[in-house]
N, C-alpha and C positions, 0 to 999 in steps of 0.2 A: 424494382421498377417503380416509376412514379405513377400517380393516378392517371395522368394524361396518357402515358405509355400503355397502361392496361386498357384504357378506353379504346385506344387506337387498335391494339391487337385484338380486342374483343369485337370491334366493328369489322375488322378484317376477317375474323373467324365466322361471324354471321354471314358475311358476303361469300366467304369461301365455302361454308356449309351449303348455302343456297346454290352456288355455282356447281358444286359436286352433285347435288340432287338433280339439277337441271341438265348439265352438260359435261361435267368433269373439269378438272384443272384448278381446283380450289387452292392447291399448294402454291400455284404460281402467284397467288394473292397473299396468302398468309406468311410464307417464308420471307419474301422481300420486306414485308412490313416489320417482321421481327428484327431483321438486320438493320432496318432503317431507324428503329428506336434504340439501337446500340447493342443488341444481343449479338455476340460473336457468331460467325457462320455455323460452326459445328454445333454450338449450343442451341442455335435457332433451329437447325435441322432436327436435333434430338427432341427439343421441346415440341416442335411441330408434329413429330411422329407420335408422341404420347397423346397430344391433343386430338389426333385423328382417330384414335382407337374406338371411341364410342360410335362414331359414324360407320366404321367398317363392321362393327359388331351388329349394329342395327340393320345394315344392308344385308348381312348374312342371314339373320333371323327372318327377315322379310321374305327370303326366298327358300326357306327350309323345305317347303313342299317339293320344289324342283330338285332337291338333293336326295330325295328318297330313291333308293335303288342304285345309288352311286357310292355305296360304302367302300367298295374295293378301291375305287379311284381316290376317295378321300383318305383311305388308309395308306395309299401310295404317295399321295401328293402332300398331305399335311406334314408328315415328318420332314420331307424334303424342303417344304416351305419354311418350316420352323428353323431348320439348320441353316438354310440360305439366308434367312433374315438375321440370324445371329452372326453369321460370317460377314454379312454386309455391315453390321454394326461394329464388329471388330475392325474391319478395314477402315471404317470411318474414323474411329478413335486413333488408329495407327497413322492415318493420313496426316493429322495435325492441322491446326488452324490455317496457317499460311498456304499450305498446299491445297487444302480443301477450298479456300477462298479463290484460288486460281482455277479450280475445276468447276466452280459454281456456274459461271456463264455457259459452259459447254453442257452441263447437266440440264440447266433450264432450257437451253436451245433444243436439246434432245426431247424434253418434255413438250415443248411447243410444237415441234414437228409431229410428234405422236398425236397430240391433240388435234392438230390441223388435218391429219389424215385419218382421224378416228372413224369417220363415217365410211371411208373407203375400206378400212380394215374390217369394220363391222359388216359391210356389204359382202366382203370376201368370205368372212366366216359364215354369213347367212347362206351364201351360194354353196358352201360345202356342208351345211347342216341340213337337218330335216330327216336324216336317217337315224332312227332311235334303235340301233342294234344293241345286242346284249353286251354287257361289260365282260371283257375277257382279260386274261393275264397279259395279253399283248398291249394293253393300255399302260403297262409299266414303262413303255417307251416314252410316255408323256413326261416322265420325271426328268429326262435329259434336258429338254429345252426350258423346263420350269426352273432348273437350278440357277442358271445365270440371271433369270428374271427375278428370282427370290433374293439373290445377292444384291442386285441393283436396288430392289425395293428396300432392303435393310440399310443400304448405303445412303440413298437419297429419297426415293419413293414417288416423286412426281411422275405420273404417267404409267406407274407400274400396273394398274388395272388394264390399261390398253395393251401392254406387252403380254400380260398373262392371257388375256382373251385371245390374242393373236396366236400364241404358241399352242394353246389348247385347241383352237380351230385348225391348226396345222396338223396335229397328230390324231385328234379324235373325230370320229364321225358321229355327231350327236345333234339334237335340236338346239337352236340358239338359246332358248330359255334355260335349258339344262346346263349348257356351256357357261352361260352368264352366271348362274347360281354357283357353279363350280369355281368360276373366277372370283366371286365374292368370298367364298370360303378360303381360297388360296391367298388372296390379298389380305384378308384378315389375319391369317396364320403368319404371314410374313411380317405384317405390321405389329402384331402382339408380341412375337418373338423378339423383334428389334426393340420394342418398347420396354419389355421386361429386362432385357439386357442393359438398356440405357438407364434403368432405375438405379443401377449401381455405378454409373459413370461419374457422378458428381457434377454433371454439366446441365442438369435439367433446371430450367427457370420455372419453379413450381407455381409461382403466382400467375405467370403468363399461361402455363399449361392448363391450370384449373379454369381460368377465365375463358380460354379458347375452347376447351372441351364443352363447357356449358353453352357458349355462344354458337359453336359449330352445330350442336344438336338443334338449337333454336333456328339456326339458318337452314338446316336440312328440312325442318318442318315448314318453314316459310317457303323454301324452294318447291316443296311438294305442292303447296297450295297455289303457287304461281305457275305451276306447270302448264296450265291451260291458257295462260296469258302471254307467256314469253316463249318464242321459238328457240329450242336448244341450239339450233344451228347458228342463229343470230348471236346468241350469248357466247357460243364457242368462238365465233370470229372475234368478238370483243376481247375475250380472254387471250386468244392467240396474239392479237395486236399488242395487248398489254404485256404479254410474255416477251415479245420481240423487243419492246421498249426497255423492259427490265434487263434483258440480256445485254443490250447495248450499254446500259448504264453500268452493269457489272464489268463489262469488257473495258469500258473507258476508265472506270474507277479502279 
């Protein structure tokens, strides 16, 4: 990649990291920029997955306190998440460039819809949460809806956190903060499993991945500092509109 290309993907990663910290949906910015500078769609998705790992890790450690007392759930969900992430990665490589390129607009559209209704999904989860009951073996049922979410996360990833939070809220009766922490751990497990698998794919654009990882971290810090200045709902609308435009471009192209 040229210096100009690296600057562009770095700027996109800063913006994507800030957007993730404020509202979510950063992949809707970083992935299209990677393909715009000439990275094939499959390689762009793989590179983007690796670049996002530090952000997921940081978000998980930030909520470690809320994961206390949820060891049984983590023991059930992390293996499922790891396996699902790898399965999604295998499916991505099996899909092939041409077929994946055809699927991209539909995947982005799905992520846009999830982002658009994120507040309603969160409100629904909140309406069901608040009961901090004991963790029981019946929580094993939560593995079932997490499996397809994990496979999707390994395959594409945009909007996976929203999906995971929704399925956790569907099955578990728990406070929102603890559900959110669990969501972060599951999302990280999906992402890291897919990322490790992709290390051996031969499709990682390492120069872009390294630049984006550093810039996304910087963007996350920036987003945290801007949290009091920018309304997440306003930013989310902007990202949704951008996602719709990107979807149309992919459909037309």
